[in-house]
C-alpha positions in Angstrom: 0.1 0.0 0.0 2.7 2.4 0.9 4.4 1.6 -2.4 1.4 2.3 -4.4 0.6 5.5 -2.6 4.3 6.5 -3.3 3.9 5.5 -7.0 0.6 7.8 -7.2 2.3 10.8 -5.7 5.6 10.5 -7.8 3.3 10.1 -11.0 1.5 13.4 -9.9 5.0 15.3 -9.5 6.5 13.8 -12.9 3.3 15.0 -14.7 2.8 18.3 -13.3 6.0 19.7 -12.6 9.2 20.4 -14.6 12.4 19.6 -12.6 16.0 20.3 -13.3 18.6 17.8 -13.1 19.2 17.0 -9.5 22.7 15.6 -10.3 24.1 19.1 -11.6 22.3 20.8 -8.7 24.5 18.7 -6.3 27.6 19.0 -8.2 27.4 22.8 -8.2 26.7 22.8 -4.5 29.8 21.0 -3.9 31.8 23.2 -6.2 31.5 26.7 -5.0 32.2 29.6 -7.3 31.2 27.9 -10.6 28.7 29.2 -12.8 25.3 27.1 -12.3 23.8 25.4 -15.2 20.0 24.9 -15.5 19.6 21.7 -17.2 16.1 20.5 -17.6 15.8 16.7 -16.6 14.6 14.2 -19.1 14.4 11.1 -17.0 13.9 10.1 -13.4 15.8 7.0 -11.8 13.9 5.2 -9.4 16.8 3.5 -7.7 18.8 6.6 -7.4 15.7 8.8 -6.7 17.1 11.6 -9.0 16.2 13.6 -11.9 18.9 13.7 -14.6 19.5 15.9 -17.7 20.5 14.3 -20.9 24.3 14.7 -20.0 23.9 13.3 -16.6 21.7 10.4 -18.1 24.5 9.3 -20.5 27.1 9.2 -17.3 24.7 7.4 -15.5 24.3 4.7 -18.0 28.2 4.1 -18.3 28.6 3.6 -14.8 25.5 1.6 -13.9 24.7 -1.7 -15.6 22.1 -1.4 -18.1 18.9 -2.6 -17.0 19.9 -2.6 -13.3 18.3 0.9 -12.6 14.5 1.5 -13.5 14.2 4.9 -15.4 11.2 6.9 -16.2 11.0 9.2 -19.2 9.8 12.5 -18.0 8.5 13.7 -21.6 6.6 10.3 -22.0 2.8 10.6 -22.1 0.6 9.2 -21.0 2.3 8.4 -17.6 0.1 6.0 -15.5 0.9 5.4 -11.7 0.4 1.7 -12.5 3.5 1.9 -15.0 5.4 3.9 -12.5 4.7 1.1 -9.7 6.1 -1.7 -12.0 9.5 0.1 -12.2 9.7 0.2 -8.4 12.2 -2.0 -6.8 11.2 -5.3 -5.3 10.3 -4.6 -1.7 13.2 -5.6 0.6 13.3 -7.4 4.0 13.3 -5.1 7.0 15.9 -7.4 8.8 17.9 -8.2 5.7 17.8 -5.1 3.5 20.0 -6.7 0.7 17.3 -9.5 0.4 13.9 -9.4 -1.6 10.9 -10.6 -0.1 10.1 -13.7 -2.1 8.5 -16.4 0.2 4.8 -16.5 1.8 4.1 -18.1 5.0 0.7 -19.4 5.2 1.0 -20.1 9.0 2.3 -16.4 9.9 0.2 -15.1 6.8 3.5 -12.7 6.1 6.1 -12.5 3.4 9.8 -13.1 4.2 13.1 -13.2 2.5 15.1 -16.5 1.9 17.1 -15.8 5.3 14.2 -15.3 7.4 12.5 -18.4 5.7 15.9 -20.5 6.9 15.9 -18.9 10.3 12.2 -19.0 11.3 9.7 -20.3 8.8 11.3 -23.5 7.4 8.8 -25.7 9.5 5.7 -23.6 8.3 3.6 -24.2 5.1 5.2 -21.8 2.6 5.5 -21.2 -1.0 6.7 -18.8 -3.6 5.1 -15.3 -3.3 4.5 -15.2 -7.2 2.5 -18.7 -6.8 0.1 -17.6 -4.1 -0.3 -13.9 -5.2 -3.0 -15.0 -7.7 -5.2 -16.7 -4.9 -4.7 -14.0 -2.5 -5.5 -11.4 -5.2 -8.8 -13.5 -5.7 -9.4 -13.2 -2.1 -8.9 -9.7 -2.2 -11.3 -9.4 -5.1 -14.0 -11.3 -3.2 -13.5 -9.2 0.0 -13.7 -5.9 -2.3 -16.8 -7.1 -3.9 -18.3 -7.9 -0.3 -17.3 -4.4 1.0 -19.1 -2.8 -2.1 -22.1 -4.6 -1.2 -21.7 -3.1 2.4 -21.1 0.3 0.7 -24.2 -0.1 -1.5 -26.2 -1.1 1.9 -24.8 2.1 3.4 -25.8 4.3 0.7 -29.4 2.6 0.6 -29.6 3.6 4.5 -28.6 7.2 3.6 -31.3 7.3 1.0 -33.7 5.7 3.2 -32.6 8.2 6.2 -33.0 11.2 3.5 -36.2 9.9 2.5 -37.4 9.7 6.4 -36.1 13.3 6.8 -38.3 14.6 4.0 -41.2 13.0 5.3 -40.6 14.0 8.9 -40.0 17.7 7.8 -43.4 17.7 5.8 -45.3 16.3 8.5 -43.7 18.7 11.2 -44.6 21.6 8.9 -48.2 20.4 8.2 -48.6 19.7 11.9 -47.4 23.1 12.8 -50.0 24.5 10.4 -52.7 22.8 12.1 -51.6 23.6 15.5 -51.2 27.2 14.7 -54.8 27.3 13.1 -56.4 25.3 16.1 -54.4 27.7 18.5 -55.5 30.9 16.7 -59.4 29.6 16.7 -59.0 28.9 20.5 -57.4 32.2 21.1 -60.2 33.9 19.3 -62.9 31.9 21.2 -61.2 32.6 24.5 -60.8 36.6 23.6 -64.5 36.7 22.4 -65.5 34.7 25.7 -63.5 37.0 27.8 -65.0 40.2 26.3 -68.5 38.8 27.0 -67.6 37.9 30.6 -66.1 41.4 31.2 -68.9 42.9 29.7 -71.6 41.2 32.0 -69.4 42.0 34.9 -69.4 45.7 33.8 -73.0 45.9 33.3 -73.8 44.2 36.5 -71.7 46.6 38.2 -73.2 49.6 36.6 -76.7 48.5 37.3 -75.8 47.8 41.0 -74.0 51.2 41.4 -77.1 52.9 39.9 -79.3 51.1 42.5 -77.3 51.7 45.2 -77.4 55.4 44.3 -81.0 55.6 44.7 -80.9 53.7 48.0 -78.5 56.1 49.2 -80.5 58.8 48.2 -83.5 57.4 50.0 -81.4 57.0 53.2 -80.0 60.4 53.1 -83.7 61.5 52.9 -84.6 59.5 56.0 -81.6 60.8 57.8 -82.6 64.3 57.2 -86.2 63.6 58.4 -85.2 61.9 61.5 -82.3 64.8 62.4 -85.3 67.4 61.8 -87.4 65.8 64.1 -84.5 65.5 66.7 -83.8 69.2 66.2 -87.4 70.3 66.4 -87.9 68.2 69.5 -84.9 69.7 71.1 -85.9 73.2 70.1 -89.5 72.7 71.4 -88.1 71.4 74.9 -85.8 74.4 75.2 -87.7 77.5 73.8 -91.5 76.4 73.8 -94.0 77.2 76.7 -95.4 74.8 78.6 -98.6 75.2 76.6 -96.5 74.7 73.4 -95.1 71.4 74.5 -98.5 69.9 75.9 -100.3 71.0 72.8 -97.8 69.3 70.3 -96.5 66.4 72.5 -99.1 64.1 71.1 -98.4 64.6 67.6 -94.7 64.5 68.2 -94.7 61.2 70.0 -97.0 59.6 67.4 -94.4 60.7 64.6 -91.7 59.6 66.8 -93.1 55.9 67.1 -93.4 56.0 63.4 -89.8 57.0 63.0 -88.7 54.5 65.8 -90.4 51.8 63.9 -88.7 52.5 60.8 -86.5 49.4 59.8 -83.9 50.3 57.4 -83.7 46.4 56.0 -87.6 46.3 55.8 -89.3 49.8 55.4 -87.1 51.5 52.7 -89.8 52.4 49.9 -87.5 51.0 47.3 -85.8 47.7 47.1 -82.2 47.2 48.2 -80.2 44.6 46.2 -76.6 43.6 46.2 -74.5 41.7 43.5 -71.9 39.1 44.1 -69.1 38.3 41.5 -67.3 35.0 41.4 -65.5 33.3 38.7 -64.3 30.0 38.6 -62.5 28.0 35.5 -64.4 25.0 34.9 -61.3 23.4 32.8 -58.2 22.1 34.3 -54.9 22.6 32.5 -55.2 18.8 31.5 -58.5 19.6 30.3 -57.3 22.4 28.3 -54.4 20.6 26.8 -57.1 17.9 25.8 -59.2 20.3 24.0 -56.1 21.9 22.1 -55.0 18.5 21.0 -52.5 15.8 21.9 -49.2 15.2 20.0 -48.5 11.8 19.5 -44.7 11.2 18.5 -43.0 7.7 18.4 -39.3 7.0 18.1 -38.6 3.7 16.6 -35.3 2.2 17.2 -33.9 0.4 13.9 -31.4 -2.2 13.4 
């Protein structure tokens, strides 16, 4: 996997970036004071991991055995990462860097070099890595197809969730409209009923206050009559002669008995009434909720 990623990265660099010769650059860094040469690279050596111009490429071919190093022509198109991957050297053993991995151990499920096979895997079931590569590749293909099926399952689930979200959004919007309509209607009915109740109370209050005013006027009249009788009696006693007192005593006593027998609760010439106001809500909070409506939501656990 690391080699595949490295091949893709190198392919991208070789396709999109023009590079100068690394060998010339290294030589100029070591030799100070010489004029620099800008030579465009024409090949890339996988083994040396360097870009080389035409001149350095010729020297490279003289000193290296032909075919021992893998070269990539930079101006060759199309340049595929698979072709670059084929030019990469065989993977070396981490324990024996000079040895290539060429034996597959079925027991350990790993690839080893010949030296590792002799030291630790000779008693295991092993085979040439090239012989088992096809079978392992088939297994990889089978696994990949199975994983693709699981990917499709995930995509189907994503689509199902998206459909459910659309349905939920639609239902929430529709329910919100219904809830608001019912709430507005109930508000209107409540406001109308409130105005009716307040109007009834105001009318009753006005009527009672008017009746009370008539009663109060009658009571004031009775008070004036009684106080006048008391003042007249006092003046008669203080200023009248014996003859005056004797002459009017009988009538005053008769009038006094009438006033003494006056019962304010019974003898008022007009009816006296009182109004009591009491308001009691006939619906509890739960009843109001039931009248408004009940929301039913269910969360279903799937899977």
